[in-house]
C-alpha positions as CSV (number, residue, x, y, z in Angstrom):
1,X,-14.5,-1.1,2.8
2,X,-13.6,1.6,5.3
3,X,-11.0,1.8,7.9
4,X,-13.7,1.3,10.5
5,X,-13.7,-2.3,9.5
6,X,-10.0,-2.6,10.4
7,X,-10.5,-0.8,13.7
8,X,-13.4,-3.1,14.6
9,X,-11.3,-6.1,13.6
10,X,-8.4,-5.1,15.8
11,X,-10.7,-4.7,18.8
12,X,-12.4,-8.0,18.0
13,X,-9.2,-9.9,17.8
14,X,-7.9,-8.3,21.0
15,X,-11.0,-9.3,22.9
16,X,-11.3,-12.7,21.3
17,X,-7.8,-13.6,22.3
18,X,-8.4,-12.1,25.7
19,X,-5.5,-9.7,25.4
20,X,-5.2,-6.6,27.7
21,X,-6.5,-3.4,26.2
22,X,-3.9,-1.3,28.0
23,X,-1.3,-1.6,25.3
24,X,-1.4,0.5,22.2
25,X,-3.1,-0.6,19.0
26,X,-2.5,0.7,15.5
27,X,-5.0,3.1,14.1
28,X,-5.5,3.3,10.3
29,X,-6.2,6.4,8.3
30,X,-8.0,6.8,5.0
31,X,-5.2,9.2,4.0
32,X,-2.9,7.0,1.9
33,X,0.1,9.1,2.8
34,X,-0.1,7.9,6.4
35,X,-0.4,4.2,6.4
36,X,-0.1,3.5,10.1
37,X,-0.4,5.6,13.3
38,X,-1.0,4.9,16.9
39,X,-3.8,5.8,19.2
40,X,-3.5,4.7,22.8
41,X,-6.6,4.3,24.9
42,X,-6.1,7.7,26.6
43,X,-6.9,9.2,23.2
44,X,-3.4,10.4,22.3
45,X,-2.9,10.3,18.5
46,X,0.6,9.9,17.0
47,X,1.4,9.5,13.4
48,X,4.0,7.0,12.2
49,X,6.4,8.2,9.5
50,X,9.1,6.2,7.8
51,X,11.9,7.7,9.9
52,X,10.2,7.0,13.3
53,X,11.6,3.6,13.9
54,X,10.6,3.5,17.5
55,X,6.9,3.9,16.7
56,X,7.2,1.3,14.0
57,X,8.8,-1.0,16.6
58,X,5.8,-0.5,18.8
59,X,3.5,-1.5,16.0
60,X,5.6,-4.6,15.4
61,X,5.5,-5.4,19.1
62,X,1.7,-5.2,19.0
63,X,1.4,-7.5,16.1
64,X,4.0,-9.9,17.6
65,X,1.7,-10.2,20.6
66,X,-1.3,-11.1,18.4
67,X,0.8,-13.6,16.5
68,X,2.0,-15.4,19.6
69,X,-1.5,-15.5,21.1
70,X,-2.8,-17.2,18.0
71,X,0.0,-19.7,17.8
72,X,-0.8,-22.9,16.0
73,X,-4.5,-22.4,16.3
74,X,-4.9,-19.9,13.4
75,X,-7.4,-21.9,11.2
76,X,-9.4,-23.2,14.2
77,X,-9.7,-19.7,15.6
78,X,-10.6,-18.2,12.2
79,X,-13.6,-20.5,11.9
80,X,-15.1,-19.0,15.1
81,X,-13.7,-15.5,14.7
82,X,-16.0,-12.4,15.1
83,X,-13.8,-10.6,12.5
84,X,-15.5,-9.9,9.2
85,X,-13.7,-10.6,5.9
86,X,-13.6,-6.9,5.1
87,X,-11.8,-6.2,8.4
88,X,-9.3,-9.0,7.7
89,X,-8.6,-7.5,4.3
90,X,-8.1,-4.0,5.8
91,X,-5.6,-5.4,8.3
92,X,-3.7,-7.2,5.6
93,X,-3.7,-4.0,3.6
94,X,-1.6,-2.2,6.2
95,X,1.5,-1.2,4.3
96,X,4.7,0.6,5.0
97,X,5.6,3.2,2.3
98,X,9.2,3.6,1.4
99,X,10.2,6.7,-0.6
100,X,13.1,6.3,-3.1
101,X,15.2,8.8,-5.0
102,X,12.8,10.8,-7.2
103,X,13.1,11.1,-11.0
104,X,13.2,14.7,-12.3
105,X,11.6,16.2,-15.4
106,X,11.6,19.7,-16.7
107,X,8.6,20.9,-14.6
108,X,7.6,17.8,-12.6
109,X,9.1,14.9,-10.7
110,X,8.2,11.3,-10.3
111,X,8.0,10.2,-6.7
112,X,9.2,6.6,-6.5
113,X,7.2,4.8,-3.8
114,X,7.1,1.2,-2.6
115,X,4.1,-0.2,-0.7
116,X,5.2,-3.2,1.4
117,X,2.7,-5.2,3.4
118,X,3.4,-5.3,7.1
119,X,1.6,-8.5,8.0
120,X,3.3,-11.1,6.0
121,X,3.7,-14.9,6.3
122,X,7.4,-14.5,6.9
123,X,7.1,-12.1,9.8
124,X,3.8,-13.0,11.4
125,X,2.9,-16.5,10.2
126,X,0.1,-17.2,12.6
127,X,-1.6,-13.8,12.4
128,X,-1.2,-13.9,8.6
129,X,-2.8,-17.4,8.3
130,X,-5.6,-16.4,10.6
131,X,-6.5,-13.3,8.6
132,X,-6.2,-14.8,5.1
133,X,-8.4,-17.7,6.2
134,X,-11.1,-15.2,7.2
135,X,-10.5,-13.0,4.1
136,X,-10.9,-15.7,1.4
137,X,-8.9,-16.3,-1.8
138,X,-10.6,-13.9,-4.1
139,X,-10.1,-10.9,-1.8
140,X,-6.4,-12.0,-1.3
141,X,-5.8,-11.6,-5.0
142,X,-7.4,-8.2,-5.1
143,X,-5.4,-7.0,-2.1
144,X,-2.0,-8.1,-3.3
145,X,-2.5,-6.3,-6.6
146,X,-2.2,-3.0,-4.6
147,X,1.4,-3.6,-3.3
148,X,4.7,-2.8,-5.1
149,X,6.6,0.0,-6.6
150,X,4.9,2.9,-8.4
151,X,5.3,6.6,-9.3
152,X,3.4,9.6,-8.1
153,X,3.3,12.6,-10.4
154,X,4.3,15.8,-8.6
155,X,4.2,19.2,-10.3
156,X,7.3,21.3,-9.6
157,X,5.2,24.5,-9.4
158,X,3.6,25.6,-7.2
159,X,6.0,24.3,-4.6
160,X,6.0,20.6,-5.4
161,X,2.2,20.1,-5.7
162,X,1.4,16.4,-5.5
163,X,-1.3,15.2,-7.9
164,X,-3.7,12.3,-8.0
165,X,-1.9,10.6,-10.9
166,X,-0.2,7.3,-10.4
167,X,2.1,5.5,-12.9
168,X,3.2,1.9,-12.9
169,X,4.6,-0.9,-15.1
170,X,2.7,-4.1,-15.4
171,X,4.6,-6.7,-13.3
172,X,3.5,-9.6,-15.5
173,X,4.4,-8.1,-18.9
174,X,7.9,-9.2,-20.2
175,X,10.7,-6.7,-20.0
176,X,10.7,-5.3,-23.5
177,X,11.7,-1.8,-24.4
178,X,9.8,0.4,-24.7
179,X,7.8,-1.0,-21.8
180,X,4.2,0.0,-21.4
181,X,3.8,2.6,-18.6
182,X,0.2,2.7,-17.2
183,X,-1.5,5.6,-15.5
184,X,-4.5,5.7,-13.2
185,X,-5.9,7.9,-10.5
186,X,-5.5,7.4,-6.8
187,X,-7.5,8.9,-3.9
188,X,-5.6,12.1,-3.0
189,X,-3.8,15.0,-4.5
190,X,-4.4,17.8,-7.0
191,X,-6.5,16.7,-9.9
192,X,-4.5,16.5,-13.1
193,X,-5.9,15.6,-16.5
194,X,-3.5,12.9,-17.7
195,X,-5.7,12.0,-20.7
196,X,-5.0,15.5,-22.1
197,X,-1.2,15.1,-22.0
198,X,0.4,15.5,-25.4
199,X,2.9,13.1,-26.8
200,X,6.1,15.0,-25.8
201,X,5.1,15.0,-22.2
202,X,4.0,11.4,-22.3
203,X,7.3,10.4,-23.9
204,X,9.3,12.3,-21.3
205,X,7.5,10.8,-18.4
206,X,7.9,7.3,-19.8
207,X,11.6,7.9,-20.5
208,X,12.2,9.0,-16.9
209,X,10.2,6.2,-15.4
210,X,11.8,3.5,-17.6
211,X,15.2,4.4,-16.0
212,X,14.0,2.8,-12.8
213,X,13.9,-0.6,-14.5
214,X,17.7,-0.6,-14.4
215,X,17.6,-1.0,-10.6
216,X,14.0,-2.3,-9.9
217,X,12.7,-5.6,-11.1
218,X,9.6,-5.1,-13.3
219,X,7.9,-7.9,-11.4
220,X,8.1,-5.8,-8.3
221,X,5.9,-3.0,-9.6
222,X,2.3,-2.5,-8.5
223,X,-0.3,-4.2,-10.7
224,X,-2.3,-1.6,-12.7
225,X,-6.0,-1.3,-11.8
226,X,-8.8,-2.3,-14.1
227,X,-9.3,1.3,-14.9
228,X,-5.7,2.0,-15.8
229,X,-4.7,3.0,-19.3
230,X,-1.4,3.0,-21.2
231,X,0.3,6.4,-21.0
232,X,3.1,5.5,-23.4
233,X,3.8,4.0,-25.9
234,X,0.2,4.0,-27.2
235,X,-0.7,1.8,-30.2
236,X,-0.5,4.7,-32.7
237,X,3.0,5.4,-31.5
């Protein structure tokens, strides 16, 4: 699934609900560092960052308009919708990334990130129901696994180089020290060979990450992917 599906879905919903195209609509990027931006119909591109509350407010206003237009007709409209399941999933995957206080190691830091879905039942009930009806239950489970807290591995030299390594705890495993810390690759950043990390580094990363469980519920962490592996403690430890 590409972001084109989401773009097409937004246009299809706007046309289907007979909403004016003069207002701004969100534009999605494949770059995971920029989850939402805006492109008006004059072609001006503006990137949304966490501190830009005004632009985030514009996005919320846009979604609020869609939510109100759908109203109590979500499921009826969904059965006739031109939106594809892949487009609905992409829209529901729009997330707002929060950065928390990083955890520091000797020559690295762990960037603590939280991916929160923007289109939720609590905030946009009609739009949310409309999209999940189109998306289907199986896709819903896959999508929700990608939300939650996790760590990005950043090398201190040269100049805080962000890598493609991601760490997370399993949200469904019981809180039991030492807790399994999983690693997997994500789509961007300098390639780093986690599988070649020796035990002292694995243990140090785990120790730093496990501190976060004092303030973050383990159940709030991102679900490891099917390709994820335990960084530490491994069975032979």
